N, C-alpha and C positions, 0 to 999 in steps of 0.2 A: 500576541494573544496569550492570555493566561488561562490555563486549564484548571478546572475544579478537580477534586480528588476522584470523582466518579466519571471523569472524561479522559479520553485518549484520542490521539490523532496519528494517522500515517502521513508522513511527509515524503513525497516522491520527487526525485530530481532526475531529469533527463539531460545527459551531456550532449555535446555537439555530434558525437558519433552514434547517438541513439541508445547509449548505455543507461540503464535505470538503476538508481540506488534508492533504498527504502530506509527511512528512520522512523522511530516511534517516539512521540512526545506524550507524556502522561502526567497528570497530577499525582497519581499513585501508581508507580510502575508495578508493584506487587498486587494491585487491585484487579478486579475482574475486567474492567475496560482496558487497562494496560496489557493484561495477559491476552485478551482477544486480539488487540492490535499486533502484539508480538507474534502471535500464531499466524495471523494473516501475512505479516511481513516475511516470516520464514517460508510460508507457502509460496508467496510471490517470487522469492529469490531461488527456491530449490525445486519447485514443481514445474517441469517443462510443459506438461499438458495444460496446467492452469495458466501459465504464461501465454501459451498458444491460444487458449480460449479467449483470454482478455484481448490479445492482439487481433483476433478475428472479430471480436465485438467492435473494436475501434475501427477496423477497416470497413465494416458494414455501415457504421454511423457516418464515416467520412464519405462513403460512396453515395449515401442518401442525400447529402448536402448539395 
């Protein structure tokens, strides 16, 4: 997938042990979209409360299935 200068994406990878890594892809790393993705990536990796909130959301969705 090729990104335009005004686009960015988070790439999440989960290993076999459940560890998550986050990468950012962007047409323009210094542009607004790239900066937003980078900020979200940092929050995902460093904010334990945010991580717990996301995991709780996933657990709720899984239990609804």
